[in-house]
C-alpha positions as CSV (number, residue, x, y, z in Angstrom):
1,M,28.1,137.6,129.3
2,S,30.2,136.0,131.8
3,S,32.6,137.9,134.0
4,A,35.8,137.0,135.8
5,S,35.3,133.8,137.9
6,T,35.5,134.0,141.7
7,T,36.3,130.6,142.5
8,P,39.4,129.3,143.5
9,Q,41.9,128.6,140.7
10,P,44.4,126.1,140.4
11,S,48.1,126.9,140.9
12,H,50.3,127.6,138.0
13,D,52.4,124.2,139.0
14,Q,48.6,122.4,139.2
15,L,47.9,123.9,135.7
16,A,51.5,122.8,134.3
17,T,51.1,118.9,135.6
18,K,47.3,118.3,135.4
19,S,47.0,118.1,131.6
20,Q,48.1,119.8,128.2
21,A,45.3,121.8,126.7
22,W,43.9,118.7,124.5
23,S,44.5,115.8,127.3
24,A,40.9,114.8,127.8
25,L,41.1,112.8,124.7
26,F,44.0,110.7,125.7
27,S,44.5,107.9,128.0
28,E,47.8,108.3,129.2
29,P,50.1,111.2,130.0
30,M,52.9,112.4,127.4
31,S,56.1,110.7,128.2
32,D,59.1,113.2,129.8
33,L,61.0,112.2,126.7
34,V,58.4,113.5,124.3
35,K,57.8,116.6,126.4
36,R,61.7,117.5,126.3
37,Y,61.7,116.6,122.6
38,T,58.4,118.9,121.5
39,S,58.6,121.6,123.9
40,S,59.8,124.8,122.6
41,V,59.1,127.5,125.6
42,F,62.9,127.7,126.5
43,F,63.6,129.5,122.8
44,D,60.2,130.7,121.8
45,K,59.8,132.7,125.5
46,R,61.3,135.5,123.6
47,L,58.3,136.1,122.0
48,W,56.2,137.1,125.1
49,Q,55.9,140.5,124.2
50,A,54.5,139.9,120.9
51,D,52.2,137.1,122.4
52,I,50.7,139.6,124.9
53,A,50.3,142.2,122.6
54,G,48.6,140.0,119.8
55,S,46.2,138.5,123.1
56,L,45.3,142.1,124.2
57,A,44.2,143.1,120.9
58,H,42.3,139.8,120.2
59,A,40.6,140.4,123.8
60,E,39.6,144.0,122.8
61,M,38.2,142.9,119.6
62,L,36.1,139.8,121.2
63,A,34.8,142.6,123.7
64,A,34.0,144.8,120.9
65,Q,31.9,142.4,118.9
66,G,30.2,140.8,122.2
67,I,32.0,137.6,122.4
68,I,33.0,138.1,125.5
69,G,32.0,140.2,128.2
70,Q,33.7,143.6,129.4
71,D,34.4,142.6,132.5
72,D,36.0,139.8,131.3
73,H,38.4,142.1,128.9
74,A,39.3,144.3,132.0
75,A,40.3,141.1,133.9
76,I,42.4,140.0,130.9
77,Q,44.1,143.5,130.7
78,R,44.8,143.2,134.4
79,G,46.4,139.9,134.2
80,M,48.3,140.5,131.3
81,A,49.6,143.4,132.9
82,Q,50.8,141.5,135.9
83,I,52.3,138.8,133.4
84,S,54.6,141.5,131.9
85,Q,55.7,142.7,135.2
86,E,56.7,139.2,136.3
87,I,58.5,138.5,133.0
88,E,60.3,141.5,133.0
89,A,61.4,141.3,136.5
90,G,62.8,137.7,136.0
91,R,60.0,136.3,138.3
92,F,57.8,134.0,136.1
93,D,58.0,130.3,136.3
94,W,58.3,128.8,132.8
95,K,57.0,125.4,132.6
96,L,58.3,122.7,130.4
97,D,54.9,121.0,130.7
98,L,53.4,124.0,129.3
99,E,55.2,123.4,126.2
100,D,55.6,127.0,124.7
101,V,55.3,130.3,125.3
102,H,51.6,130.8,124.5
103,L,50.2,127.9,126.9
104,N,52.7,129.4,129.6
105,I,51.1,132.6,129.3
106,E,47.3,131.2,129.3
107,A,47.9,129.0,132.2
108,R,49.2,132.3,134.4
109,L,46.6,134.1,133.2
110,T,43.9,131.8,133.8
111,Q,45.4,131.0,137.5
112,L,45.0,135.1,137.9
113,V,41.8,135.8,136.4
114,G,40.0,132.4,136.2
115,D,37.5,132.0,133.6
116,A,38.2,135.1,131.7
117,G,41.5,133.6,130.9
118,K,40.0,130.7,129.6
119,R,37.8,132.9,127.5
120,L,40.7,134.7,125.6
121,H,41.5,131.8,123.2
122,T,37.9,131.8,121.7
123,G,38.0,132.3,118.0
124,R,41.8,131.5,117.6
125,S,44.3,128.5,117.6
126,R,47.8,128.2,118.6
127,N,48.3,127.8,114.7
128,D,47.2,131.4,113.9
129,Q,48.9,132.8,117.5
130,V,52.2,131.7,116.9
131,A,52.2,132.9,113.2
132,T,51.1,136.3,114.5
133,D,53.6,136.4,117.4
134,V,56.6,135.4,115.2
135,R,55.3,138.6,112.8
136,L,55.0,140.8,115.4
137,W,58.4,139.8,116.9
138,L,60.2,140.0,113.5
139,R,59.0,143.3,112.4
140,G,60.1,144.9,115.6
141,E,63.6,143.1,114.7
142,I,63.6,144.7,111.1
143,D,63.2,148.0,112.4
144,L,66.2,147.4,114.6
145,I,68.3,146.2,111.8
146,A,67.2,148.9,109.6
147,Q,68.3,151.3,111.9
148,L,71.7,149.3,112.5
149,L,72.3,149.0,108.9
150,R,71.9,153.0,108.6
151,E,74.6,153.2,111.3
152,L,76.9,151.4,109.6
153,Q,76.4,153.2,106.6
154,Q,77.1,156.5,108.4
155,A,80.1,154.8,110.0
156,L,81.6,154.0,106.1
157,V,80.7,157.7,105.0
158,E,82.3,159.5,107.5
159,V,85.4,157.5,107.1
160,A,85.2,158.0,103.1
161,A,84.7,161.7,103.7
162,K,88.2,161.8,105.1
163,N,89.8,160.0,102.5
164,V,88.2,161.4,99.1
165,D,92.0,162.2,97.9
166,V,93.5,158.7,99.1
167,I,94.5,156.8,96.1
168,L,94.7,153.1,96.2
169,P,94.6,150.5,93.3
170,G,91.5,148.8,92.5
171,F,91.9,145.5,91.7
172,T,90.1,143.1,89.4
173,H,91.0,139.3,89.7
174,L,93.1,140.7,92.6
175,Q,95.5,142.1,90.3
176,V,96.4,145.9,90.4
177,A,93.6,147.0,87.3
178,Q,93.1,150.9,87.7
179,P,93.5,153.7,90.6
180,V,90.8,154.5,92.7
181,S,89.8,157.0,95.5
182,F,89.6,154.9,99.0
183,A,86.4,156.8,99.5
184,H,85.1,155.5,96.2
185,H,86.0,152.0,97.3
186,L,84.2,152.7,100.9
187,L,81.0,154.1,99.0
188,A,80.6,151.0,97.1
189,Y,79.7,149.3,100.3
190,V,77.4,152.1,101.3
191,E,75.7,151.0,97.9
192,M,75.2,147.5,99.1
193,F,74.0,148.1,102.3
194,A,71.4,150.8,101.2
195,R,70.2,147.9,98.9
196,D,70.3,145.7,102.0
197,A,67.9,148.3,103.9
198,E,65.7,148.8,101.1
199,R,65.1,145.0,100.8
200,M,64.5,144.7,104.5
201,Q,61.8,147.5,104.4
202,D,60.2,145.5,101.4
203,V,60.2,142.3,103.6
204,R,58.8,144.0,106.3
205,R,55.7,144.7,104.2
206,R,54.8,141.2,104.0
207,V,55.9,140.5,107.4
208,N,53.5,143.1,108.8
209,V,50.1,140.9,107.7
210,L,47.8,139.7,110.3
211,P,47.2,135.9,110.5
212,L,45.0,136.1,113.6
213,G,41.6,135.0,113.5
214,S,42.6,132.1,110.8
215,A,42.3,129.7,113.9
216,A,43.6,126.3,113.4
217,L,43.2,126.5,109.6
218,A,39.7,127.1,108.3
219,G,38.7,129.9,110.0
220,T,36.3,130.5,112.9
221,T,32.5,130.6,113.5
222,Y,32.7,133.5,115.6
223,P,32.0,137.1,114.2
224,L,35.6,138.1,114.3
225,D,36.5,141.8,113.3
226,R,40.5,140.6,112.0
227,E,40.8,144.3,110.3
228,R,40.2,145.8,113.9
229,V,42.9,143.8,115.2
230,A,45.0,144.5,112.4
231,R,44.7,148.1,113.2
232,T,45.4,148.0,117.0
233,L,48.3,146.1,116.3
234,S,49.4,148.4,113.5
235,M,49.6,146.0,110.9
236,D,49.0,146.4,107.3
237,G,46.6,144.0,106.4
238,V,45.4,140.7,107.1
239,C,46.1,137.3,105.4
240,Q,43.3,136.6,102.9
241,N,43.5,132.5,102.8
242,S,43.1,130.8,106.2
243,L,45.1,127.7,105.2
244,D,47.8,130.0,103.8
245,A,48.0,132.3,107.0
246,V,48.9,129.5,109.4
247,S,51.2,127.4,107.5
248,D,53.3,130.1,105.4
249,R,56.7,130.9,106.5
250,D,57.6,132.7,103.3
251,F,58.0,136.0,105.3
252,A,60.9,133.9,107.8
253,I,62.6,132.6,104.5
254,E,62.5,136.0,102.7
255,F,64.0,137.7,105.7
256,T,66.7,135.3,106.1
257,A,67.3,135.4,102.2
258,A,67.7,139.3,102.8
259,A,69.7,138.9,106.1
260,S,72.1,136.3,104.2
261,L,72.6,139.1,101.4
262,V,73.7,141.7,104.3
263,M,75.9,139.1,105.5
264,V,77.4,138.2,102.2
265,H,78.0,142.1,101.9
266,V,79.7,142.0,105.4
267,S,81.8,139.1,104.4
268,R,83.1,140.7,101.5
269,L,84.1,144.0,103.6
270,S,85.6,141.7,106.2
271,E,87.7,140.0,103.3
272,E,89.1,143.2,102.3
273,L,89.9,144.4,105.8
274,I,91.9,141.3,106.2
275,V,94.0,141.4,103.2
276,W,94.3,145.4,103.8
277,M,95.6,144.7,107.3
278,S,98.3,142.1,106.5
279,Q,101.8,143.1,106.4
280,N,102.0,142.6,102.7
281,F,99.6,145.2,102.0
282,A,99.4,147.2,105.4
283,F,96.9,149.6,104.0
284,I,94.9,150.1,107.3
285,R,95.3,149.1,111.1
286,I,92.4,148.1,112.6
287,A,92.3,149.4,116.5
288,D,93.5,146.8,119.0
289,R,90.1,146.5,120.8
290,F,88.9,144.7,117.7
291,T,91.8,142.5,117.4
292,T,93.5,139.5,119.1
293,G,97.2,138.4,119.9
294,S,98.6,134.8,119.5
295,S,99.4,132.5,122.3
296,I,102.7,131.6,120.9
297,M,103.6,134.6,118.4
298,P,104.1,137.8,120.4
299,Q,104.0,140.1,117.0
300,K,100.6,139.0,115.9
301,K,97.4,141.2,115.8
302,N,94.8,139.2,114.3
303,P,91.7,140.4,112.7
304,D,89.4,138.3,114.6
305,V,86.3,140.5,114.2
306,P,86.1,140.4,110.5
307,E,87.3,136.5,110.5
308,L,84.6,135.6,112.5
309,A,81.8,137.6,110.6
310,R,83.2,135.9,107.5
311,G,82.4,132.5,109.0
312,K,79.0,133.6,110.7
313,T,78.1,134.5,107.1
314,G,77.8,130.8,106.1
315,R,75.9,130.2,109.6
316,V,73.4,132.7,108.2
317,V,73.3,131.0,105.1
318,G,72.9,127.7,106.3
319,H,69.9,129.1,108.2
320,L,68.4,130.0,104.9
321,M,68.9,126.6,103.4
322,G,67.5,124.9,106.7
323,L,64.3,127.3,106.4
324,I,63.7,126.4,102.8
325,T,64.5,122.7,103.2
326,L,62.2,122.9,106.3
327,M,59.1,124.2,104.3
328,K,59.6,122.3,101.0
329,G,57.7,119.0,101.9
330,Q,54.7,120.3,103.8
331,P,51.4,119.9,102.8
332,L,48.6,122.2,103.9
333,A,47.9,123.2,106.7
334,Y,50.1,123.7,109.7
335,N,52.5,121.0,110.8
336,K,54.7,120.4,113.9
337,D,57.8,121.0,111.3
338,N,57.1,124.5,112.0
339,Q,58.3,124.5,115.3
340,E,61.9,124.3,114.0
341,D,61.4,127.4,112.0
342,K,62.2,129.6,115.2
343,E,65.8,128.9,116.3
344,P,67.2,129.2,112.8
345,L,65.0,132.7,112.6
346,F,66.0,133.7,116.2
347,D,69.8,132.9,115.4
348,T,69.7,134.9,112.1
349,V,68.4,138.1,113.8
350,D,70.9,137.6,116.6
351,T,74.1,137.1,114.5
352,L,73.1,139.9,112.0
353,K,72.3,142.6,114.6
354,D,75.4,141.5,116.6
355,T,77.6,141.8,113.6
356,L,76.2,145.0,112.1
357,R,76.7,146.6,115.5
358,I,80.3,145.9,116.1
359,F,81.0,146.7,112.4
360,A,79.7,150.1,112.6
361,E,81.9,150.7,115.9
362,M,84.9,148.9,113.9
363,V,84.4,151.2,111.2
364,G,83.5,154.1,112.6
365,G,85.1,154.1,116.0
366,Q,83.9,154.6,119.3
367,A,82.7,157.8,120.8
368,D,84.0,159.0,124.4
369,P,81.0,159.6,126.9
370,A,82.4,162.4,128.3
371,T,83.7,164.3,125.2
372,G,82.0,163.0,122.2
373,A,85.1,162.6,120.8
374,K,85.8,159.2,118.4
375,A,88.5,156.9,118.9
376,G,89.2,155.6,115.4
377,G,88.0,152.2,114.4
378,I,90.3,152.3,111.3
379,T,93.7,154.1,110.4
380,V,94.5,154.5,107.0
381,N,97.8,153.9,105.5
382,A,97.7,156.5,102.5
383,E,101.3,156.0,101.5
384,A,101.3,152.2,101.5
385,M,98.1,152.7,99.2
386,R,99.6,155.1,96.9
387,A,102.9,152.8,96.8
388,A,100.7,149.8,95.9
389,A,99.1,151.8,92.9
390,L,102.2,152.7,91.3
391,K,103.4,149.0,91.4
392,G,100.8,147.2,88.9
393,Y,100.7,150.1,85.8
394,A,97.2,151.2,87.1
395,T,97.3,154.3,84.5
396,A,98.1,151.8,81.5
397,T,94.2,152.0,80.5
398,D,94.8,156.2,80.7
399,L,97.7,155.9,78.4
400,A,95.4,153.6,75.8
401,D,92.4,156.6,76.3
402,Y,95.2,159.2,75.5
403,L,96.1,157.6,72.3
404,V,92.4,157.2,71.2
405,K,92.0,160.7,71.8
406,K,94.7,161.5,69.6
407,G,93.0,159.2,67.0
408,L,93.7,155.9,67.3
409,P,91.3,153.3,67.4
410,F,90.9,151.5,70.7
411,R,92.2,148.1,69.7
412,D,95.4,149.5,68.4
413,A,96.0,151.8,71.4
414,H,95.3,148.7,73.5
415,E,98.1,147.0,71.5
416,T,100.8,150.1,71.8
417,V,100.3,150.0,75.3
418,A,100.9,146.5,76.0
419,H,104.3,147.1,74.0
420,A,104.9,150.1,76.7
421,V,104.3,148.1,79.5
422,K,106.2,145.3,78.7
423,A,109.3,147.6,78.0
424,A,108.5,149.3,81.6
425,S,108.5,146.1,83.4
426,D,111.7,144.9,81.5
427,Q,113.3,148.0,83.2
428,G,111.6,147.8,86.3
429,V,109.9,151.3,86.4
430,D,106.6,152.7,86.0
431,L,104.8,153.7,82.7
432,A,105.3,157.4,84.0
433,E,109.1,156.7,84.6
434,L,109.9,156.0,81.1
435,P,111.7,158.8,79.1
436,L,109.2,161.1,76.8
437,A,111.7,159.5,74.0
438,T,111.0,156.2,74.6
439,L,107.1,156.5,75.0
440,Q,107.2,158.2,71.6
441,G,108.9,155.5,70.2
442,F,105.9,153.3,70.5
443,H,103.3,156.1,68.9
444,A,104.4,159.3,67.5
445,A,101.1,161.0,68.4
446,I,102.7,160.8,72.4
447,E,103.6,164.2,73.3
448,G,104.7,165.9,76.7
449,D,101.2,166.2,78.0
450,V,101.3,162.4,78.3
451,F,102.3,162.3,81.8
452,D,99.4,164.2,82.9
453,A,97.4,161.3,81.7
454,L,100.0,158.7,83.4
455,S,99.8,160.4,86.9
456,L,97.7,158.6,89.7
457,E,95.8,162.1,90.3
458,G,95.1,162.4,86.5
459,S,94.0,159.0,86.0
460,L,91.4,159.7,88.7
461,N,90.6,163.1,87.6
462,A,89.9,162.0,84.1
463,R,86.8,159.7,85.1
464,N,84.7,162.4,85.7
465,T,81.3,160.9,85.1
466,L,78.5,159.9,87.2
467,G,79.5,157.0,89.4
468,G,82.9,157.5,88.6
469,T,86.1,157.7,90.8
470,A,87.0,161.5,90.0
471,P,87.1,163.4,93.7
472,A,84.4,165.5,92.3
473,Q,82.1,162.6,91.7
474,V,82.9,161.1,94.9
475,R,82.3,164.2,96.9
476,A,78.9,164.7,95.0
477,Q,78.3,161.1,96.2
478,L,79.1,161.5,99.7
479,E,76.6,164.5,99.8
480,R,73.9,162.4,98.2
481,H,74.4,159.6,101.0
482,Q,74.9,162.1,103.7
483,A,71.8,163.7,102.9
484,R,69.7,160.5,102.6
485,L,71.0,159.2,105.8
486,A,70.2,162.2,107.6
487,A,66.7,162.3,106.6
């Protein structure tokens, strides 16, 4: 097998301007307009680490299979190490004429090590190369997102643990329904983000499969060991059909769908934070570092972070629709359309990571580097929550349950309590403020112990079933989440 060439090689500029990788077939150069229109290098260059990792694994396999010589393999390793250093130092010259991250790196490698760089592409195509790069890159991003989801859950759990006995009105139809523990309310979002983390890990399994070795669409005549490359790259297996391997973008769509769900959950939390922060509710205060003022109204503190997250949710969901639409009309196998998968995928990842980072800090607070003490991100106004829970007859269902336990059918109890609520509303008082004699006028079974059922604390404590809002149940759920997140 040939070793690295010692023949003087053309410069990077010469490689960039001389021709594209296919130009021997063409009678005229590509127009500058087409170059700009079809080039992806200025956004797909973020794949450089994945591209080099995939190339090194491919080269190692080619050498092990005797397809290239050990000298060529060593030269490729040496050249890739130098290219990595140049990119990390910001000294790598990305060329528009070389179209994408793959050809830019290959051209520089050939300049550095000669013919060995040209042999690297044996047994592969840019079609399977880019599919591999995106999968490798996305796998790493999913791992980062999983950690960010964990940190957001931990922040919510920390705030919940401090507010188990704080009571706020639970709403349905945005109408006061029943009192709940504020901690119980926050733990609902922990459940959502826990499912999101599970979905991400499930998506990761299907991302972490190797297309490399499928070549352009039909496989290759070289005796490749694709399983070896998969093991080198810590991938879970290889794509089993070469046509599907190079053209599949299900993994990108599936990731973006999972990311959209995360953002939907963030958006729901955002909506509540926005409402709770308004003066009409005043349930919470968001730290000033997460709010902005008004250019005209000096009294304003605007919840820009949750508002913007709510808006960015539409952006991520839009990327999901774009990717689905991108793929829906494509015949097998690879088509240039697939170049359009990267920008929406990249932006989805960036948006999701930024949102999760800022929400974990906004909810849980920021640690002082010197002392480790946290400056809280959210301040809870327990008195305002309690006052709101007392306004909407939130314990009406408890009175109905009380009567059921006295022997009434639930429908009759429901009707009886409706009359009691109407009377309390007419008098402008809460159910618990009605005299016992008045309550007994609605049903003779009502006794003095009814006021235990009508208190906010009594309502919470009565819901002492698995998943309920009773403080004992909430503390049990907190322990479960704390143990899970610490594992």
